[in-house]
N, C-alpha and C positions, 0 to 999 in steps of 0.2 A: 593639245589642240592642234589640228592640222593646219598646214599653210593656208589652204583655201578657206578654212573656217576663220582663221585669224583675219584674213583680208575682208571677208564678208562682214564680220563683226565690226571691224574698223569702219567699213563703209556705212553701216547702219548708224554707228556712233556719229560719224561726220554729219549724217542727215539730220540729226536732232540738235545740233549746236549752232547752226547758222541762223543769224537774224534773217527775217523773211524777205529782205530786199532781193529782187530777182538776180542781180549780178552774183551774189554769193552762191546761189544755187547753180548758176552757170559754172562757177569754179568747181563746185562739187561734181557736177556732171562731167566736166573735163577730167578731173582726177579719177573718177570712177571709170570713165572710158579708157583712160591710159592704163589703169590697173587691169581691166578686163582684157585689153590687148597685149598685156605682158610688158608694156613700156614702163610701168610703175610697180615696184615691189611692195611687200609689207613694210619694209623700212621706209621706202619712198613715200608711202601714204602718210606715215607719221611725220617724216621730215617736212613734207610740203604743207601739212596742216600747221605745224609750229612755225615754219617760215612765213606762212600767210599772216600769222599773228605778230611775230616778233621781227622778221627781217624779210619783208615782201620782195625786196630786190633780188633775193636768191631764188624766188619762184620763177620757173621758166615762163617766158611770155606766152608760149603755147598753152600752158595750163592756166595762167592768170587771166588772160583776156582783159576784160574791162572790170574785173571784180574789185569792188571797194568796200562792200558791206562788212561790218565787224561781226565777229562771233559774239554770241550772247555771254555765256559763262564757260570758262575753260576748265572748271573744276572736274567735270566728268571725263574730259579727255585726259587730264593729268592722272586721274585715278586709273584709267585704262592703260595709260603709258606705264605707270608704276607696276601694274599687274603683268604687262607684257614685256617688261624690261629684259627678262632673261631670254626672250626670243629675238631681240634686236642686236644688231652688230655694235661693237664698241664705238665705232665712229658716230653712229646714230645717237647712242646714249650720250656721248660727249657733247655733241652739238645741242641736243635738247636740254641737257642739264645746264649748259652754258646760257641758254635763253632764260632759264628759270632762276639762275643763281643770283642775279641782281635783285630780284624780289625777295629772295630768301635770306640774303645777308643784310638783315635790318640795320645792324650797327655801323655799316659802312656808308650810309647816306649822310647828307649834310646836316640835318636838323631833326629834332623831335618836338612833338606838341601833344600834350595830354588834354583830352576832352574836358569840358566843364564839369562833368560828373566824376572825373578821375578814373573812369573805367577803360577808356581807349587811349592807346599811345600811337600816334601817327608819325611815321618817318617819311621825310620828303626831301626833295632837292629843289633848289631855285635856279640851277644852271645845268646844262647838259641835256641829253636826249630825254631824260625822265623828269625834267623840270615841270613843276606845277605852275599855273598862271601866277605871275609875280605881283599882281595888284594887291596893295596893302593900304586900304583907305578907310575901312569900316570895321574896327577901328585901325588906325595907323599905329601898330604896336610891334612891328618886326615879324609878324606871322602872316603869311599870305591869306587873304580873305577866303580863298577857295579851301584851304586846309581847315580854317576855323568853321566854315559852313559844313564841310564833310564831318567834322567832329560833332557838330550839333545833330546832323542827320544820324550819326552812329548812336548817340545818346538817345535820340527819339526811337530808333529801332530797338534798342535794349528795353526802353520803357514800355513800348507797345507789345513787343513779342514776348518778353520775359515777365516783366512786372505786372502788366495789365492782363494779358491773355493767359499766361502761365506755362509757356513752353519751357523746356529745360535750358538752363544757362550753360554756356561753354565754360570750361575751366580757364582760369586766367594764367598768364605766364608772367611771373614776377609781379603779380598784383594788377596787371593790366592786360587788355586784349590788343594784340598788335595788328595794325593796318598800315600798308605802304602803297606807294603810287608807282606805276610803271607805264611807259609809253608802249602801247600794244594795239593790235587790231582785234581786241575783245573788250567787253565791258569790265570783266574782272574774274577772279576765281578765289576759292577758299580751299585750303589744304589741311587735312587732319594730321596732327603730329602725335596722336595717341593720348589715351587717358582723358578723353573729352576736350582736349586742347586743340587749337587750330590757329591759323592766321589767314588774313584776307589781303589780297592785292587788287587794287582798282586802277582803271585807266587814269592817266595823269591829267587829262583836261577835257576829254569827251568831245573834242572838236570834230565836226563832220559826222557825228553819230546820228541815227534816225531821230526824227522829230517825236516829241511827246507833247502833252498839254499842260505841263507844269507852269504855274504862275511866275516862277523865277526864271523861266527859259529852258531851252532844250538841254544845255550843258549841265546845269544844276539839277534838272529833272532826272537826267541820266545818272548823275551821282547818287541821288536819293534812291532810285530804283535799284541800282547796283548794290548799295550798302545794305538796304533792307533784304535783298535777294541773297547776297553772300552771307549775311549774318544768320539768315534762316538755315543755310547750310551748316554754319557753326553750331546751331542748336541741334540740327539733325545728327551731327557727329556725336553729340553728347547723349542723344536719345537712343538710337538703334538704327537698324538698317532700313532706309527708305527704298533701297534697290533702285530700279529704273524710274521710280516715281519722284525722285528728289527734285528734279528741275521743275516739274509741274507745281510741286508744293512751294518751292522758293519763289516762283513767279507769281503765284497766288498771293504770297505774303507781301509783295511789293505794293499791291493796291490796298492791303489792310493797313499798312503803316502810312503810306502816302497816297491818299485816296484821289487827290487832284492831279496826280502826275499822269496816270493812264499810259505809261510806256508800253504796257502789255497789249494795247490796242493794235500796235504794229504787227503783232503775231497772229491776230485773229483771222487774217485773210486767207489762210490756207492750212490744210493738214489736220484740222480738229473736227470734232463731231458737229460743228455748225457748218463749216464750209466743205468738209469732206466726210459727211456723216457715215458713209459705209466703210471708212477706215477705222479699225478697232482702236479703242481708247488706249490699249497697251501695245500698239504697234511698235515694233522695234525693241521690245523689252520693257517698255513703260512709257507713259505719257510724257510729253516734253512741254516747252514753254507755251505753245499755242493751246495746250490742253489745260491751262490753269482755270478754264471755265469749270472743270470738275470740282476744284477747290471752292470756287465761288458758289456753285450749286449746293455743296455740302454746308458751307458756313452760313449761307443765306436761308437754307431750309431748316437747319437744326441749331444754329448758333455756334459761336467760337468754342464753347466748351466741348462740343462734339469733336472738333479738330484736336484739342488737347488730349481728350480721352482716347482718341484713336492713336495718337502718337505714343501714349503711354503703353499701348499694347505691343509696340514694335520690338521690344526687347525679347519677346517670346513668341510672336506670331508674324507670319508673312503679311505683307501689306493688304492684300485683298481679303484674307481671312480676318484680319483685324477690322476691315470695313464691314464684312459680313456680320461679325459678332457685335460690333458697335451699333449697327442698324437694329439688331434684335433687342438691344438694350433700350432703343428708342421706339420700340413697338412697331417696327416695320421690317422690311426685308430688302436684300440686295436687288432682287428682281423688280420689286415695286419702285425702288428709288432710281434704278438705272432707267426704267421706263419713264419716270417723271423727268429725269435728266434729258432724255430724248425730246420730251415735249418742250422743256425750257429752250432747247437748242433750236427748235423750229420758231419759237416766238421771240425773235430778236430782230433788230434793225427795223425794217418796214413792217414786220409782223409784231412788233412789241405792243404790249397791252397792259391794262391794269385790272382786267376782270379774271384772269387766270394767274396762278403763281408763275413767277419768272424772275430773271436776273434784275437786280435793282438798276443796273445801267444798260438794260437791254436796248432801249431806244437810242442810246449813244453808240452802240457797237457799230463799227463801220462796215455793216453788212447790208447789201441790197439783194433781194431775191428776184430772179435766180441769177447767180453769178458763178456757178460752178457745175461741173459735170454731173455730180451725184444728185443734184436737185432736178427732179423730173416734173415738168409742167405740162398739163394736158387740158384741152378744152373740147375734145371730141370723145363721145361716149357711145357705146360701152368701150372701155379701155381695159386690155388684159396684158399682164406682165408676168413672165416667168423669171425668177431671180433667186438669189441666195445671199446670206449674210454670214460673216464670221462673228464670233462672240464679241461682246462689248462694242457692237456696231448697230447702226440704224440706217434706214432709208426713208427719204421724204418724197411724197407724191403731192405736188401742188395742183389743186383743181380750180379751174376757171370755167367761165361760160355757164355758170349755174343759173343765171337769170332765165335762161330758156327752158329750164326744167319745169315740167308740169307736176312732177312728183318730188320725191326725196332721194338723197344720195343712198345708193345701195353698195355695200362692200361684201363681196364674196371672197373668202379666203380659204385656201387649201394648203396646209402645211405638210411637210414630208413625213410626219409621224415617226421620226427617228430619234426620239428622246432628246431632241434639241428644241425645246419649246420657244415659240416666238410670242410677241405681244403686238397688238394692233390698236392704234389710237386714231380717232377722227377728231380733228379740231376745226371749228367753223367760225368765220367772222360774220356776225349778224349785221344786217343793214340797220342804219340808225332808226329808220321808221319802225323797226321791230324790236328796239331796245338796245341795239349796238353791242359792242364788245365781242370777245371770243368765248366760245364754249367748247368743252371737251366731252367726248363720249368714248368709253372703253368698249371695244368690239369684243363680245363674248366669244371665246374659243373653247371647243370641247376637248376631250382627252386625246383626240386625234389631231389636234391643232387645226381644226376646221371651224369655220363660222360663216354665217350668212346674216348680215345686219343691215337694217335700213335706218337712216338717221331720223331723229324726231322732227326736225324742222323741214319744211319744204325748201327746195333749192332756191326758189325765187325770193326767199327771205335772207339769203346769204350773198355776200359780195365775193367771197372766196372760201375755200376750205383746203385742208391738207390731211392726207392719210400718212401716218407714221408707222413703219414696221420696225420692230426692235428685237434684237437677239441679245438678251441681257446676261447670258451665262458668264460667270467669273472666269472659268477655265476653258481652254480650247478643246473641243471635241470634234473639230471639223465644221465646215460650213453647214448652215441650215437652209434648205431650199424651200421654195413656196411658189404658188400661183395666186395672183390676185386679180380680180375683175371689179372695176368700178363702173357702175351704171346708174340708171334711173329706176325708181320703184314708186308705186303709188301709195303703198301702205307702210307706215312706220313700224319697226319692231316694238312689241309690247314692252312698256316700261312701267314699273309700279307707280300707281297714282297718276299716270300720264304726265309726270313732271318733266320739265326741261332739263337739259344737262347741267351738271354742277359747275359752279364757278368758284366758290369760296368754301373755307372752313367756317363753321359756326352754327349756333342754335337759332332756330326760328322762334318767334313768340309762341308760347303754348296756346292751344285753342281747345275749348273755350277758356277765357280768362276774364273775370273770375270764373270758378267752376265748383261743381258739387255733384257727385264726388269724384268724377273722372275727368281727365284732360289728356290731350295728345301732345307729346314733346317730340318735335322733329328737328333734324339737323342735317347739314351737308358735310361730306368728306371729300377733299380734292382727289383722293386716290384711296385704294383699299388700305385700311388701317385697323389696328387693335384699339378699341375704345372702351371707356367706362362712362356711364351716365348715372348720376345719383342725385337724390333730393336732400337738401339740408334745410333746417329751420333757421330762424333769424339769429339764433345764438351760435350758428355754425356747426351744430351737431347733426350727424348723419341720421336721416329718417328712413330712407328707402334707397336701396341699390337696384336700379332698373336694368342696367347692362354692366356686367362684370367681366372685363378683359376679353370681349368677343371680337373676332375678326370680322369686320363689316365691309360691305362693298362701297366703292366710290359712288357719290351721288347722294340722293336724299334717303335718309333712314328715319322711321317714325316709330315711337313706342308710347304705350298708354300707361299713365299712373292712375291707379284706382283709389288714391286717397288714403291707403293704408301704409303703415310702417313695415319694417322687415319682419316684425313678429305677427303681422296680420291684424294689428289693432288700428282702428280709425284714427287718423291724425286730426288734431283739433283745428278749428278755424284759425286763419292767420296767414302771414306772408311766408312763402317758401322760395327756395332758390334751386333751380336745376343747374347742375354743373357737368359739363362735358370735358373729358380729358382724352386726348389721343396723342401718344408720344409726348413731345414737348409743347403741343398746342392745347389750349384750353379756352373755354367760353362759359359764361353764366347768364341765365335769364331769370327774371323774377316772376312769381305766380302767386295768386291769391285764392285760397280755399275758403269758401263760405258754407258752413253747415246750416 
């Protein structure tokens, strides 16, 4: 690795570990500026990062400025430091190892406490620079309350992550998992010691750390989030390589274990596919803390077993290949799901809704549109834009001024036809007088990545709308360019049956019902999916398979049952059930056949 490559990688690594408070990024900017000017070397970048965490007095005032924000998790930096150890000067190694030695020498601290489950052993000090809060009142038993609470949080993390969800458990050291406390400018870190074993170090009191929403207060909320986060790293060490996606995964887990804490909200304000949608999800080698929304999208779309099954693939597959193959097992594709992810990212904050799929906490996300450069807001039409996207990225166009439309929204799209296919989605907020809620329409594109689509609803029925352009490719093949024009049209694009855009997954009541001998069974899909539709009798036996593993379009799909079974024989009078299955989603409706 060349000197310049080492510096660039270190700079990228620094960018992904800072909590999002602005002063920390000011510090990063100053460090990077000093590096670029030659005032700061490869060794100096590492030295100043660890000094910022462990001995801020040694950071020069010119670099430090007013920086006070803590780093999130130091684990990734420590791993990179160990990897680059041979490239660093002996004095640099001695300094950094000295910072880490206090946390690693577990037996040299003042006391130990084993968690109620007997699984975790905490080492702690009640005096000196690494002392934990001394209060010992609930109960007054000689063990600081802070330590006892952290032990409970660790037991809760094991129960949720390992016992209930099913992620791999780390190996224990001497029958316990070691955790200690250290005064530092970071939340904590986890370090692998080989063979699936590891240890965790967390901040000794979390005084002055960013706010969260935990009912027990900011300090204990930070302790909860940190323990859940670092323990997910411990499970990752036992599973396989998460590569640059480890921090995203661990930050997602914070909310799965401690749902009321919402410490991750402080990271949503910048740098992810909500607030910087045109930034690739894997920017800098992999998603980071603010990209935990990807984990929430996956677990809320497919359930926690999806996440466990994906993790199980990592011993033999790279992370994105594992996602690709896991999607196939759930009867969907990476392209479809990344496009759905883009739609979820638009429908947050003031755009949150209950009529289209989206994040469970979307309305609580601290996002107000538009608050960032990549969000483009327009009210003058026609509007034309020439642009491009990198892979795993998206761009949002927010449309206003639609009440003045005499016709419908028209989207003309011209892709570059360079084997870098894009996806285009139109989402619309319907006025309450016309039913309310949000609706989604997928803009059809041909083999040349071109399309000309007019929305189904007139513009004067909409309070606002958004066009989402997505480049979902897993691997980078260069940016994909396009031209888009948004204007007004008097005629809607033909849609089967003249139906309105889809909102939900599910079966409609069959019609007619009762029937003899034929009836129509219709259903909606929120996005293109592989589906099965079958008819069962009251005893649960299969009578007729109508759709067998077909890839169907988003929106309304309708099929006819002729009243015959799979052998072509007329089914008898009685009650029957139509069952729809698509991926992990299913729905059933009852019908009556009267001969």
